C-alpha positions as CSV (number, residue, x, y, z in Angstrom):
1,X,-2.5,-21.2,-6.3
2,X,-4.9,-19.5,-3.9
3,X,-4.8,-22.5,-1.4
4,X,-1.2,-21.7,-0.7
5,X,-1.7,-18.1,0.4
6,X,-2.0,-17.7,4.2
7,X,-5.3,-16.2,5.3
8,X,-5.7,-13.6,8.1
9,X,-7.7,-10.6,8.9
10,X,-6.8,-6.9,9.4
11,X,-9.6,-5.3,11.2
12,X,-12.7,-6.1,9.1
13,X,-10.6,-6.9,6.0
14,X,-10.0,-10.5,5.3
15,X,-7.1,-11.3,3.0
16,X,-5.3,-14.4,1.6
17,X,-6.7,-17.8,0.6
18,X,-10.0,-17.3,-1.3
19,X,-10.7,-13.8,0.2
20,X,-12.2,-11.0,-2.0
21,X,-10.0,-8.3,-3.5
22,X,-9.1,-5.6,-0.9
23,X,-8.0,-2.0,-1.3
24,X,-5.4,0.1,0.5
25,X,-6.2,3.7,-0.3
26,X,-5.7,7.3,0.9
27,X,-3.5,10.3,0.5
28,X,0.3,10.0,0.3
29,X,0.8,12.1,3.4
30,X,-1.3,13.7,6.1
31,X,-1.6,17.2,4.8
32,X,-3.8,18.4,7.7
33,X,-6.3,16.8,10.1
34,X,-9.2,18.3,8.2
35,X,-8.0,17.0,4.8
36,X,-7.2,13.5,6.1
37,X,-10.6,13.3,7.8
38,X,-12.4,14.4,4.6
39,X,-10.5,11.8,2.5
40,X,-11.2,9.0,5.0
41,X,-14.9,9.9,5.2
42,X,-15.3,10.0,1.4
43,X,-13.4,6.7,0.9
44,X,-15.2,5.0,3.7
45,X,-18.6,6.1,2.2
46,X,-17.6,4.7,-1.3
47,X,-16.3,1.5,0.2
48,X,-19.5,1.0,2.1
49,X,-21.6,1.7,-0.9
50,X,-19.7,-0.7,-3.1
51,X,-19.1,-3.3,-0.4
52,X,-15.4,-2.9,-0.9
53,X,-12.8,-4.0,1.7
54,X,-10.8,-0.9,2.5
55,X,-7.7,-0.1,4.6
56,X,-7.1,3.6,4.9
57,X,-3.5,4.7,4.4
58,X,-1.6,8.0,5.0
59,X,1.9,8.8,6.2
60,X,2.8,10.9,9.2
61,X,6.3,11.5,7.7
62,X,7.7,11.2,4.2
63,X,11.3,10.8,5.1
64,X,12.5,10.0,1.6
65,X,11.3,13.1,-0.3
66,X,13.4,14.2,-3.3
67,X,14.2,17.6,-1.8
68,X,14.9,18.7,1.8
69,X,12.4,21.5,1.2
70,X,9.6,19.2,0.3
71,X,6.6,18.8,2.7
72,X,7.1,15.7,4.9
73,X,4.0,15.6,7.1
74,X,3.0,16.4,10.7
75,X,5.4,14.0,12.4
76,X,4.8,10.8,14.3
77,X,3.1,12.2,17.4
78,X,0.5,14.4,15.7
79,X,0.2,12.0,12.8
80,X,-0.7,9.1,14.9
81,X,-3.2,11.2,16.8
82,X,-5.0,12.0,13.6
83,X,-4.9,8.4,12.4
84,X,-6.3,7.3,15.7
85,X,-9.2,9.8,15.4
86,X,-9.9,8.5,11.9
87,X,-9.9,4.9,13.0
88,X,-12.3,5.7,15.9
89,X,-14.7,7.8,13.8
90,X,-15.0,5.7,10.7
91,X,-14.0,2.2,11.9
92,X,-11.4,1.7,9.2
93,X,-8.3,-0.4,9.5
94,X,-5.3,1.9,9.3
95,X,-1.9,1.6,7.5
96,X,1.1,3.9,7.8
97,X,4.8,3.5,7.1
98,X,7.8,3.6,9.5
99,X,11.4,4.5,8.8
100,X,13.2,3.7,12.0
101,X,13.0,0.7,14.4
102,X,12.0,3.0,17.3
103,X,8.8,4.0,15.4
104,X,7.4,0.5,15.2
105,X,5.9,0.2,18.7
106,X,4.1,3.6,18.8
107,X,2.8,3.1,15.3
108,X,1.5,-0.3,16.2
109,X,-0.5,1.2,19.1
110,X,-2.7,2.9,16.5
111,X,-2.3,1.2,13.1
112,X,-3.4,-2.2,12.0
113,X,-0.7,-2.5,9.3
114,X,2.9,-1.4,9.6
115,X,4.4,-0.6,6.2
116,X,8.1,-0.9,5.3
117,X,9.0,1.6,2.5
118,X,10.5,0.2,-0.7
119,X,13.9,1.9,-0.1
120,X,14.1,0.1,3.3
121,X,12.9,-3.4,2.5
122,X,16.3,-4.9,3.3
123,X,16.8,-3.2,6.6
124,X,16.9,-6.1,9.0
125,X,16.4,-4.3,12.3
126,X,13.4,-2.4,10.9
127,X,11.8,-5.5,9.6
128,X,12.3,-7.4,12.8
129,X,11.0,-4.5,14.9
130,X,7.9,-4.3,12.7
131,X,7.4,-8.1,13.0
132,X,7.7,-8.0,16.8
133,X,4.7,-5.6,17.1
134,X,2.4,-8.5,16.1
135,X,0.6,-6.2,13.6
136,X,0.3,-7.1,10.0
137,X,3.4,-5.9,8.1
138,X,3.3,-4.7,4.5
139,X,6.7,-4.9,2.8
140,X,7.1,-2.7,-0.3
141,X,9.4,-4.5,-2.8
142,X,12.3,-2.2,-3.5
143,X,12.7,-0.8,-7.0
144,X,16.2,-2.4,-7.0
145,X,15.1,-5.9,-5.7
146,X,14.0,-8.9,-7.7
147,X,10.8,-10.7,-6.7
148,X,12.9,-13.8,-5.8
149,X,14.9,-11.8,-3.3
150,X,11.8,-10.8,-1.3
151,X,11.9,-14.2,0.3
152,X,14.7,-12.9,2.5
153,X,12.7,-9.9,3.7
154,X,9.7,-12.1,4.4
155,X,11.8,-14.6,6.4
156,X,13.2,-11.7,8.6
157,X,9.7,-10.8,9.7
158,X,8.5,-14.5,10.0
159,X,11.5,-15.1,12.3
160,X,9.7,-13.1,14.9
161,X,6.8,-15.5,14.9
162,X,4.6,-13.0,13.0
163,X,3.2,-14.5,9.8
164,X,0.7,-11.6,9.1
165,X,2.8,-10.5,6.1
166,X,1.8,-8.7,2.9
167,X,4.2,-8.1,0.0
168,X,3.6,-5.2,-2.4
169,X,4.9,-4.8,-5.9
170,X,5.6,-1.2,-6.8
171,X,7.6,-1.4,-10.1
172,X,11.2,-1.8,-10.9
173,X,13.8,0.8,-11.9
174,X,14.2,0.9,-15.7
175,X,17.0,3.3,-16.5
176,X,16.9,6.7,-15.0
177,X,13.6,8.2,-13.6
178,X,11.4,5.4,-14.9
179,X,9.7,2.3,-13.6
180,X,8.3,-0.8,-15.2
181,X,6.0,-3.5,-13.9
182,X,7.0,-7.1,-14.6
183,X,3.8,-9.1,-14.4
184,X,5.8,-12.3,-13.7
185,X,6.4,-10.8,-10.3
186,X,2.9,-11.5,-9.0
187,X,3.0,-15.3,-9.2
188,X,6.6,-15.3,-8.0
189,X,5.7,-13.2,-4.9
190,X,2.5,-15.2,-4.3
191,X,4.7,-18.3,-4.3
192,X,6.2,-17.0,-1.0
193,X,2.8,-17.9,0.6
194,X,1.6,-14.5,1.6
195,X,-1.0,-12.0,0.2
196,X,0.4,-9.9,-2.6
197,X,-0.6,-6.3,-3.3
198,X,-0.1,-4.2,-6.4
199,X,0.8,-0.5,-5.8
200,X,-0.9,0.9,-8.9
201,X,0.1,4.6,-8.2
202,X,3.8,4.4,-7.2
203,X,4.3,2.0,-10.2
204,X,3.5,4.9,-12.6
205,X,5.8,7.3,-10.8
206,X,8.7,8.9,-12.6
207,X,11.2,9.2,-9.7
208,X,12.9,12.6,-9.4
209,X,11.7,13.6,-12.9
210,X,10.6,17.1,-11.8
211,X,14.0,17.9,-10.3
212,X,12.9,18.5,-6.7
213,X,10.0,16.1,-6.9
214,X,8.8,13.0,-8.7
215,X,6.7,13.1,-11.8
216,X,4.1,10.5,-12.9
217,X,1.9,9.0,-15.6
218,X,-1.5,8.5,-13.9
219,X,-3.2,7.6,-17.2
220,X,-1.5,4.1,-16.7
221,X,-2.9,3.5,-13.3
222,X,-6.0,1.7,-14.5
223,X,-4.5,-0.5,-17.3
224,X,-1.8,-1.7,-14.9
225,X,-4.2,-2.3,-12.1
226,X,-6.5,-4.3,-14.4
227,X,-3.6,-6.4,-15.5
228,X,-2.4,-7.0,-11.9
229,X,-5.8,-8.1,-10.7
230,X,-6.1,-10.4,-13.7
231,X,-2.7,-11.9,-12.7
232,X,-4.2,-12.8,-9.3
233,X,-3.1,-10.2,-6.8
234,X,-4.9,-10.2,-3.4
235,X,-5.1,-6.4,-3.1
236,X,-4.6,-3.1,-4.8
237,X,-2.8,-0.1,-3.2
238,X,-3.6,3.4,-4.5
239,X,-2.7,6.8,-3.3
240,X,-5.9,8.8,-3.8
241,X,-6.4,12.6,-3.6
242,X,-9.3,14.9,-4.1
243,X,-7.1,17.4,-6.0
244,X,-3.9,15.7,-7.2
245,X,-2.6,18.9,-8.8
246,X,-2.5,20.5,-5.4
247,X,-1.3,17.5,-3.4
248,X,1.6,18.2,-1.1
249,X,3.3,14.8,-2.0
250,X,3.1,12.4,-5.0
251,X,0.2,14.3,-6.7
252,X,1.7,13.6,-10.1
253,X,1.0,9.9,-9.8
254,X,-2.1,10.0,-7.5
255,X,-5.5,8.7,-8.5
256,X,-8.2,11.4,-8.5
257,X,-10.8,10.7,-5.8
258,X,-13.7,10.7,-8.2
259,X,-12.1,7.9,-10.2
260,X,-11.7,5.5,-7.2
261,X,-15.2,4.1,-7.1
262,X,-15.6,3.3,-10.9
263,X,-12.1,1.8,-11.0
264,X,-12.7,-0.3,-7.8
265,X,-16.0,-1.6,-9.4
266,X,-14.2,-2.7,-12.6
267,X,-11.3,-4.3,-10.6
268,X,-13.8,-6.2,-8.4
269,X,-15.4,-7.7,-11.5
270,X,-12.1,-8.9,-12.8
271,X,-11.1,-10.3,-9.4
272,X,-14.4,-12.3,-9.1
273,X,-13.6,-14.0,-12.4
274,X,-10.0,-14.8,-11.4
275,X,-11.1,-16.3,-8.1
276,X,-13.6,-18.4,-9.9
277,X,-10.9,-19.7,-12.2
278,X,-8.6,-20.4,-9.2
279,X,-11.2,-22.7,-7.6
280,X,-11.6,-24.8,-10.7
């Protein structure tokens, strides 16, 4: 199966056919320049120590918060300035999400990966604008979308001539305020021919469960991540925070920073075995 996956690089991160497992990690939102810098520094240090391929992620705006009173971030201008500073200081590839077509070009000036939020994965103009930047595009599979339907989203981006596409599974709606992960999704999505990522933290989210915010079950991050890596995903996405209880967004389903390194080590061991099997 691995021979069918397109291979390309994002900064120093190689992904696709035969490439090692990579990680997308960072806080949900830029809470402040100091906090984002601290998180990037600590994640970069851990990645270097473990020889882990890392893309740093953080949002400049969370436009889909449960409540209008929830913290959204510093906005695109200030947020991209902070992400640019992180990229220059630590040499990390950077990912952030966009919500409107007009945000694609300015985000692409700084970021190596443009992310399409799950709720917007069918927005044609947004997908095409992201594709036209020439940057890698990570499409989050909507909670309401089957893995088979993601072919349409992928084709919209590929129609621009951009084949640096990543598809991310982040769980499917299961009744109200609950998500489940269908492990069949991973081979189906990989069948599209592009690298597939598992979002291990949003998949344990309980959407809107706290009334004005989402809840979460972070104790399931590791078992689901282990299962996804065993199923052959190319990368793992995790929102990581040094103090999830005080995070300004998605703290209820975030991975605590101190757990990142040991979890990454265990996942890398599983990934190495899977890649050996795929070569047989």
